[in-house]
C-alpha positions as CSV (number, residue, x, y, z in Angstrom):
1,M,46.3,-38.4,-200.2
2,N,47.7,-39.4,-196.8
3,I,47.6,-43.1,-196.1
4,K,45.9,-42.4,-192.7
5,K,43.0,-40.6,-194.3
6,L,42.6,-43.3,-196.9
7,L,42.4,-46.1,-194.4
8,Q,40.8,-44.4,-191.5
9,T,37.5,-46.3,-191.8
10,I,39.0,-49.5,-193.0
11,A,42.3,-50.3,-191.1
12,P,43.6,-47.4,-189.0
13,T,47.4,-47.2,-189.3
14,E,50.4,-45.4,-187.7
15,F,52.0,-44.9,-191.1
16,D,52.2,-41.3,-192.3
17,F,53.0,-40.7,-195.9
18,S,51.2,-39.7,-199.1
19,I,50.2,-41.8,-202.1
20,E,49.5,-40.8,-205.6
21,G,47.2,-43.5,-206.8
22,L,45.7,-47.0,-206.3
23,C,46.5,-50.0,-208.4
24,L,45.6,-53.7,-208.5
25,N,47.8,-54.7,-211.5
26,S,51.5,-54.6,-211.0
27,R,52.1,-54.0,-214.7
28,Q,50.1,-50.7,-214.5
29,V,51.7,-49.3,-211.3
30,Q,52.9,-45.7,-211.5
31,N,55.3,-43.8,-209.3
32,G,53.7,-43.1,-205.9
33,D,51.0,-45.8,-206.1
34,L,49.6,-47.9,-203.4
35,F,49.7,-51.5,-204.7
36,I,46.8,-53.7,-203.6
37,A,47.7,-57.4,-203.5
38,L,44.7,-59.7,-203.9
39,Q,43.9,-63.2,-204.8
40,G,43.4,-63.4,-208.6
41,A,42.1,-66.1,-210.9
42,T,45.5,-67.7,-211.4
43,G,47.7,-66.3,-208.6
44,H,48.0,-63.9,-205.7
45,G,49.0,-60.3,-206.0
46,S,51.7,-60.8,-203.4
47,D,53.6,-62.7,-206.0
48,Y,54.1,-59.5,-207.9
49,I,55.0,-57.1,-205.1
50,D,58.7,-56.8,-206.3
51,Q,57.5,-55.9,-209.8
52,A,55.2,-53.3,-208.3
53,I,58.0,-51.8,-206.2
54,D,60.3,-51.7,-209.3
55,K,57.7,-49.7,-211.1
56,G,57.4,-47.2,-208.2
57,C,54.8,-48.3,-205.7
58,V,55.4,-46.8,-202.2
59,A,53.4,-49.2,-200.1
60,V,51.4,-52.4,-200.3
61,L,48.0,-53.5,-198.9
62,V,47.7,-57.3,-198.5
63,D,44.6,-59.4,-197.7
64,S,45.7,-62.7,-196.3
65,K,49.2,-62.7,-194.8
66,D,51.9,-60.4,-193.5
67,I,54.4,-59.5,-196.1
68,E,58.0,-58.4,-195.7
69,C,59.2,-56.1,-198.5
70,S,61.2,-52.9,-199.0
71,V,58.2,-50.6,-198.7
72,P,55.5,-50.4,-195.9
73,S,53.0,-53.3,-196.1
74,I,49.6,-53.1,-194.3
75,R,47.4,-56.1,-193.8
76,V,43.6,-55.5,-194.2
77,D,41.2,-58.4,-193.5
78,N,38.6,-58.9,-196.2
79,L,40.5,-56.4,-198.4
80,S,38.5,-57.2,-201.5
81,K,35.3,-56.0,-199.8
82,H,36.8,-52.6,-199.2
83,L,37.8,-51.8,-202.8
84,A,34.8,-49.7,-203.5
85,T,35.4,-47.6,-200.3
86,L,39.1,-47.2,-201.3
87,A,38.1,-46.2,-204.8
88,T,35.4,-43.6,-203.8
89,T,37.6,-42.2,-201.1
90,F,40.7,-41.7,-203.2
91,Y,39.1,-40.9,-206.6
92,D,36.2,-38.8,-205.3
93,N,35.8,-37.0,-208.7
94,A,34.9,-40.2,-210.5
95,I,31.2,-40.0,-209.4
96,K,30.9,-36.6,-211.1
97,V,31.0,-38.3,-214.5
98,D,27.6,-39.5,-215.9
99,I,28.0,-42.9,-217.4
100,V,26.2,-44.7,-220.3
101,G,26.6,-48.4,-219.6
102,I,26.1,-51.0,-222.3
103,T,25.7,-54.7,-221.6
104,G,24.8,-57.8,-223.7
105,T,26.5,-60.8,-225.2
106,N,27.2,-59.2,-228.6
107,G,27.3,-55.7,-229.8
108,K,28.6,-53.9,-226.7
109,T,31.7,-52.5,-228.4
110,S,29.9,-51.4,-231.6
111,V,27.1,-49.7,-229.6
112,A,29.5,-48.0,-227.2
113,C,31.6,-46.7,-230.1
114,F,28.5,-45.5,-232.0
115,I,27.2,-43.6,-228.9
116,S,30.7,-42.1,-228.4
117,Q,30.9,-41.0,-232.0
118,L,27.5,-39.4,-232.0
119,L,28.1,-37.6,-228.7
120,A,31.4,-36.2,-230.1
121,A,29.7,-35.1,-233.4
122,L,27.2,-33.2,-231.2
123,G,29.9,-31.5,-229.4
124,I,29.8,-33.6,-226.2
125,K,33.3,-34.4,-225.1
126,N,33.3,-38.0,-223.7
127,G,35.4,-40.9,-222.7
128,L,35.1,-44.5,-224.0
129,I,36.0,-47.5,-221.9
130,G,35.7,-51.1,-223.1
131,T,37.1,-54.0,-225.0
132,L,39.2,-51.7,-227.3
133,G,40.8,-50.1,-224.2
134,I,40.4,-46.7,-222.6
135,S,40.2,-43.5,-224.6
136,N,42.1,-40.4,-223.5
137,S,44.5,-42.8,-221.6
138,E,47.8,-44.5,-222.3
139,Q,46.5,-47.7,-220.6
140,N,45.0,-50.5,-222.6
141,S,42.5,-52.7,-221.0
142,A,42.6,-56.5,-221.6
143,Q,39.2,-56.7,-220.0
144,T,35.9,-55.5,-221.4
145,T,35.2,-53.8,-218.0
146,P,38.5,-52.9,-216.2
147,D,39.0,-53.5,-212.5
148,I,37.3,-51.0,-210.1
149,L,40.4,-49.1,-209.3
150,T,41.3,-48.6,-213.0
151,L,37.7,-47.5,-213.7
152,Y,37.7,-45.0,-210.9
153,R,41.2,-43.7,-211.7
154,T,40.1,-43.2,-215.3
155,L,36.8,-41.5,-214.5
156,D,38.6,-39.3,-211.9
157,G,41.0,-38.2,-214.7
158,Y,38.1,-37.6,-217.0
159,A,36.4,-35.3,-214.5
160,K,39.6,-33.3,-213.9
161,D,40.0,-32.9,-217.7
162,G,36.4,-31.6,-218.0
163,I,34.9,-34.7,-219.4
164,N,31.5,-35.2,-217.8
165,T,30.2,-38.1,-219.8
166,A,31.6,-41.6,-220.3
167,V,30.5,-44.6,-222.3
168,L,31.3,-47.9,-220.6
169,E,31.0,-51.5,-221.8
170,V,29.7,-53.5,-218.9
171,S,30.5,-57.2,-218.9
172,S,28.8,-59.9,-216.8
173,H,32.2,-60.4,-215.0
174,G,32.3,-56.6,-214.3
175,I,28.8,-56.8,-212.7
176,D,29.4,-60.0,-210.8
177,Q,32.8,-58.9,-209.4
178,N,31.5,-55.5,-208.3
179,R,33.8,-53.6,-210.6
180,I,31.1,-51.0,-211.3
181,A,30.2,-50.5,-207.6
182,G,29.2,-46.9,-206.7
183,L,29.6,-45.6,-210.3
184,N,27.2,-43.0,-211.6
185,I,25.6,-45.1,-214.3
186,R,22.7,-42.9,-215.4
187,T,21.7,-44.8,-218.6
188,A,21.8,-48.6,-219.1
189,V,21.6,-50.2,-222.6
190,F,20.8,-53.9,-223.4
191,T,21.8,-55.3,-226.8
192,N,21.1,-59.0,-226.7
193,L,21.7,-62.2,-224.7
194,T,22.9,-65.5,-226.1
195,Q,25.3,-68.2,-224.8
196,D,28.7,-67.0,-223.6
197,H,30.9,-67.2,-220.5
198,L,29.3,-70.4,-219.2
199,D,32.8,-71.3,-218.0
200,Y,32.2,-68.6,-215.4
201,H,28.5,-68.6,-214.9
202,S,26.9,-72.0,-214.1
203,D,24.2,-71.7,-216.8
204,L,22.5,-69.3,-219.1
205,A,19.9,-68.4,-216.5
206,S,22.6,-67.3,-214.0
207,Y,24.4,-65.4,-216.8
208,K,21.1,-63.5,-217.5
209,Q,20.4,-62.9,-213.9
210,V,23.8,-61.1,-213.5
211,K,23.2,-59.0,-216.6
212,T,19.9,-57.8,-215.4
213,R,21.4,-56.5,-212.2
214,L,22.7,-53.5,-214.1
215,F,19.2,-52.3,-214.8
216,S,18.0,-52.3,-211.2
217,Q,21.0,-50.2,-209.9
218,S,19.8,-47.2,-207.9
219,S,21.9,-44.7,-210.0
220,V,20.2,-45.8,-213.3
221,Q,17.5,-43.4,-214.4
222,S,16.9,-44.5,-218.0
223,V,17.2,-47.8,-219.8
224,V,17.3,-48.7,-223.5
225,L,16.2,-52.2,-224.3
226,N,16.2,-54.4,-227.5
227,Q,12.6,-55.5,-227.9
228,D,13.6,-58.0,-230.6
229,D,15.6,-60.1,-228.1
230,A,13.9,-63.1,-226.6
231,N,15.1,-62.0,-223.1
232,Y,13.6,-58.5,-223.4
233,A,10.8,-59.2,-220.8
234,D,13.4,-60.1,-218.1
235,F,15.3,-56.9,-218.6
236,L,12.1,-54.9,-218.7
237,T,11.2,-56.4,-215.3
238,A,14.6,-55.6,-213.9
239,A,14.2,-52.0,-215.1
240,K,11.0,-51.4,-213.0
241,N,10.5,-47.8,-212.1
242,K,13.1,-46.6,-214.6
243,K,12.4,-44.4,-217.7
244,I,12.2,-47.0,-220.5
245,S,13.0,-46.7,-224.2
246,T,12.8,-49.7,-226.5
247,Y,14.1,-50.3,-230.0
248,A,13.3,-53.0,-232.7
249,L,14.2,-53.5,-236.4
250,S,10.5,-52.5,-237.1
251,D,11.6,-48.9,-236.2
252,F,12.8,-48.7,-239.8
253,T,9.9,-48.3,-242.2
254,D,12.1,-49.5,-245.1
255,I,15.5,-51.2,-245.4
256,K,17.2,-51.9,-248.7
257,T,20.3,-54.1,-248.7
258,T,23.4,-53.0,-250.7
259,E,26.9,-54.4,-251.1
260,Q,28.2,-51.7,-248.9
261,G,25.4,-51.8,-246.2
262,F,21.9,-50.5,-246.2
263,L,19.6,-47.8,-247.4
264,A,17.3,-47.2,-244.5
265,T,14.3,-45.1,-243.6
266,L,13.8,-44.0,-240.0
267,N,11.1,-41.5,-238.8
268,G,10.9,-40.0,-242.3
269,F,14.6,-39.7,-242.9
270,V,16.3,-41.7,-245.7
271,F,20.0,-42.4,-245.2
272,E,22.8,-44.9,-245.8
273,I,24.2,-47.2,-243.1
274,P,27.7,-47.9,-244.4
275,F,28.4,-51.4,-242.9
276,L,26.9,-54.8,-243.1
277,G,24.6,-57.0,-241.0
278,K,21.1,-56.6,-239.6
279,F,22.7,-56.9,-236.1
280,N,24.5,-53.6,-237.0
281,L,21.1,-52.1,-237.8
282,Q,20.1,-53.0,-234.2
283,N,23.4,-51.5,-232.9
284,V,22.6,-48.3,-234.7
285,L,19.1,-48.2,-233.3
286,A,20.5,-48.8,-229.8
287,A,22.8,-45.8,-230.2
288,F,20.1,-43.6,-231.7
289,H,17.6,-44.4,-228.9
290,T,20.3,-43.8,-226.3
291,L,21.0,-40.3,-227.7
292,K,17.2,-39.7,-227.7
293,T,17.1,-40.7,-224.1
294,L,19.9,-38.2,-223.4
295,G,17.7,-35.4,-224.7
296,F,18.7,-35.1,-228.4
297,S,16.2,-34.9,-231.2
298,D,15.7,-36.8,-234.4
299,E,16.8,-33.8,-236.4
300,E,20.0,-33.7,-234.5
301,V,20.9,-37.4,-234.5
302,I,19.6,-39.1,-237.6
303,P,21.6,-36.9,-240.1
304,L,24.7,-38.2,-238.3
305,L,24.0,-41.9,-238.5
306,H,25.5,-42.3,-242.0
307,R,28.8,-41.0,-240.7
308,L,29.2,-43.8,-238.1
309,T,32.2,-46.1,-238.5
310,P,32.4,-49.6,-237.1
311,P,35.1,-50.3,-234.4
312,P,38.2,-52.2,-235.5
313,G,37.6,-55.9,-236.0
314,R,33.8,-55.7,-236.2
315,M,32.8,-56.8,-239.7
316,Q,35.8,-54.8,-240.8
317,K,36.3,-55.1,-244.6
318,N,39.6,-55.1,-246.4
319,A,39.8,-52.1,-248.7
320,S,40.6,-54.1,-251.9
321,Q,39.2,-57.6,-251.4
322,P,35.9,-59.2,-250.2
323,I,37.6,-60.1,-246.9
324,W,36.2,-59.3,-243.5
325,V,37.6,-59.6,-240.0
326,D,35.1,-60.0,-237.2
327,Y,35.4,-60.5,-233.4
328,A,32.6,-63.2,-233.6
329,H,33.4,-65.8,-230.9
330,T,30.0,-67.0,-229.8
331,P,27.5,-69.2,-231.7
332,D,25.1,-66.3,-232.3
333,A,27.9,-64.0,-233.5
334,I,29.4,-66.4,-236.0
335,E,25.9,-67.2,-237.3
336,N,25.2,-63.5,-237.7
337,A,28.5,-62.8,-239.5
338,I,28.2,-65.6,-242.0
339,T,24.5,-64.9,-242.7
340,T,25.4,-61.2,-243.2
341,L,27.8,-62.1,-246.0
342,R,25.1,-64.4,-247.5
343,T,22.6,-61.5,-247.5
344,H,24.9,-58.9,-249.0
345,Y,26.8,-61.2,-251.4
346,P,24.2,-63.8,-252.4
347,E,26.1,-64.9,-255.5
348,Y,29.4,-65.5,-253.7
349,A,30.7,-68.6,-252.0
350,I,31.6,-68.1,-248.3
351,R,34.9,-69.2,-246.9
352,V,35.4,-69.0,-243.1
353,V,38.5,-69.2,-240.9
354,F,38.0,-69.5,-237.1
355,G,38.9,-71.2,-233.9
356,C,37.8,-71.0,-230.3
357,G,39.6,-69.6,-227.2
358,G,41.1,-71.8,-224.5
359,N,40.2,-71.6,-220.9
360,R,36.7,-70.4,-222.0
361,D,33.2,-71.9,-222.4
362,Q,33.9,-75.4,-224.0
363,N,30.2,-76.1,-224.7
364,K,30.0,-73.4,-227.4
365,R,32.7,-75.0,-229.5
366,A,30.7,-77.8,-231.0
367,Q,27.8,-75.3,-231.5
368,M,30.0,-72.9,-233.4
369,G,31.3,-75.8,-235.5
370,K,27.8,-76.9,-236.4
371,I,26.6,-73.4,-237.3
372,A,29.7,-72.6,-239.4
373,S,29.6,-75.9,-241.3
374,K,25.9,-75.4,-242.1
375,L,26.3,-71.9,-243.4
376,A,29.8,-71.7,-244.9
377,D,30.9,-73.3,-248.2
378,T,34.5,-73.7,-247.1
379,L,35.6,-74.0,-243.5
380,I,39.2,-73.7,-242.1
381,L,39.7,-74.5,-238.5
382,T,42.7,-72.9,-236.7
383,N,43.9,-71.5,-233.4
384,D,42.3,-68.6,-231.6
385,N,44.0,-68.0,-228.2
386,P,44.6,-71.5,-226.9
387,R,45.9,-70.2,-223.6
388,D,46.5,-73.2,-221.3
389,E,44.7,-75.7,-223.4
390,D,46.0,-78.1,-226.1
391,P,45.2,-76.3,-229.4
392,R,44.4,-79.6,-231.1
393,A,41.9,-80.6,-228.4
394,I,40.1,-77.3,-228.9
395,I,39.8,-78.0,-232.6
396,D,38.5,-81.5,-231.8
397,D,35.8,-80.0,-229.7
398,I,34.7,-77.8,-232.6
399,L,34.8,-80.9,-234.9
400,D,32.3,-82.6,-232.6
401,G,29.6,-80.4,-234.0
402,I,30.5,-80.9,-237.7
403,D,29.0,-83.7,-239.7
404,D,31.6,-86.2,-240.9
405,S,30.6,-85.7,-244.5
406,Y,31.6,-82.0,-244.4
407,E,35.1,-81.5,-245.6
408,V,37.1,-79.3,-243.1
409,N,40.6,-77.9,-243.6
410,I,42.6,-77.8,-240.4
411,T,45.6,-75.5,-240.2
412,E,46.6,-75.0,-236.5
413,D,49.0,-72.1,-237.2
414,R,46.6,-69.1,-237.5
415,Q,48.9,-67.0,-239.7
416,L,49.3,-69.9,-242.2
417,A,45.6,-70.6,-242.1
418,I,44.8,-66.9,-243.0
419,E,47.6,-66.6,-245.6
420,G,46.4,-69.8,-247.3
421,A,42.8,-68.7,-247.3
422,V,43.6,-65.2,-248.7
423,I,46.0,-66.3,-251.4
424,S,43.7,-69.1,-252.7
425,L,40.5,-67.0,-252.5
426,G,38.4,-67.3,-255.7
427,E,36.9,-64.4,-257.7
428,Q,33.4,-65.2,-256.5
429,E,34.3,-65.9,-252.9
430,C,34.0,-63.9,-249.6
431,L,36.3,-64.6,-246.8
432,L,35.5,-64.2,-243.1
433,I,38.3,-64.3,-240.5
434,A,36.4,-64.7,-237.2
435,G,37.2,-64.8,-233.5
436,K,40.0,-62.3,-232.7
437,G,38.9,-59.1,-234.4
438,H,41.0,-56.2,-233.2
439,E,43.4,-58.2,-231.1
440,T,47.1,-57.7,-231.6
441,T,48.4,-60.8,-229.7
442,Q,47.9,-64.5,-229.6
443,T,48.2,-66.3,-226.3
444,F,49.6,-69.8,-225.8
445,K,50.4,-71.6,-222.5
446,D,54.1,-70.7,-222.6
447,K,54.2,-67.6,-224.9
448,T,52.3,-64.6,-226.3
449,L,52.9,-63.8,-229.9
450,K,52.3,-60.5,-231.8
451,S,49.5,-61.3,-234.2
452,N,46.9,-59.2,-235.9
453,D,44.5,-60.7,-238.4
454,N,44.3,-57.5,-240.6
455,D,48.1,-57.3,-240.8
456,I,48.3,-60.9,-241.9
457,I,45.6,-60.4,-244.5
458,I,47.4,-57.3,-246.0
459,A,50.7,-59.2,-246.1
460,A,49.0,-62.2,-247.8
461,I,47.4,-60.0,-250.4
462,I,50.8,-58.6,-251.3
463,E,52.3,-62.0,-251.4
464,G,49.5,-63.3,-253.5
465,A,50.0,-60.5,-256.0
466,R,53.7,-61.3,-256.2
467,L,53.0,-64.9,-256.9
468,A,50.5,-64.0,-259.5
469,K,53.1,-61.9,-261.3
470,I,55.5,-64.7,-261.3
471,K,52.9,-67.1,-262.7
472,N,52.0,-64.7,-265.5
473,R,55.6,-64.4,-266.5
474,Q,56.0,-68.2,-266.9
């Protein structure tokens, strides 16, 4: 697209050249892109212009000051307010894609993955965008909801590839920062709401208010709401004049717990759900009711439910040991994860390894410590992603919620903490590694390390087997 056409309603320019794409993140710039330099949470995009040029950008838009660089630079006042116009002008195919948007504190990733799996099984080609990244793309998103230009670029690509449906995780940050502005979100799904992100939102009421905004968007035609959640009525009010579908655990007429999951009865169908946790029963229901809202029948959807697989790092079990990795990083999520193991393995002791992320809601740390110490038999505190904070100070915040009489093991090095917990795990013990789930890196103030909880577990099991052989020989 010619730069004049792109900017004609925003900032008319005398420059005359073509651009191939729009990008906010210098690390994601592709050849021919227009790089848009904005103020971010920790720095200004203008600090990364040279990096963007090295990666192939042909011009720069800046918001606050004139920039001298080796490519044309154009100043646009209030640039951030024009992002939606830039996105819809350049990526005009994006709005052709019908979107299912899922929001809530916990469960977004699982519900999104379940909906995507069911659509695919029913022959509906679809894209999936969220915490695990972007399907059908080489990009990997570090945010639950990517920035608006990445979203539009992705959806534009979907449309060109004949993908007319996308499943999108919608975070409170994504709503508040207008990352979803102008998107064709036809169906909105609410999972639950508990404390999280209060480092960003002033309080729980503000957090909820932002979440409910998704359900009043003009593009939304249908909503799917969790009737079991205490905040259901607020989301119902926000969804006024929409087609409403609700779900609750009482939708199942019978639920039997097994070591592998559940045997469930729904609308006369009896089937297995092959993963743990009543919260996952709710996630399955959210996906089922969403497919019903999209026009599919019980007969089409219910026989597929036993084939669902959880996303990486969501109550993900090791194949050979009673060891689970879960992304639980909120008070509600860690309570659900530990309670789940208590329910499915009532005769086992529960060992938990977890920490809390730095530069995030500090108030939840003591709450998570209190909950974990009340529910787990053994507790090992370690690092999550400390980011800019002192790792020991984060652990001390967690300890504030734990009774002095409860014995806690502290091993700051996450790899050592997991290795020790795995190698010393008893025969009648379950182990939960919580907090980082699918993540493949660990972030400190001055470095980012490669780190994946599942890989550490597997290596520790092998090492434990080796040590056991040596002991048996002695």
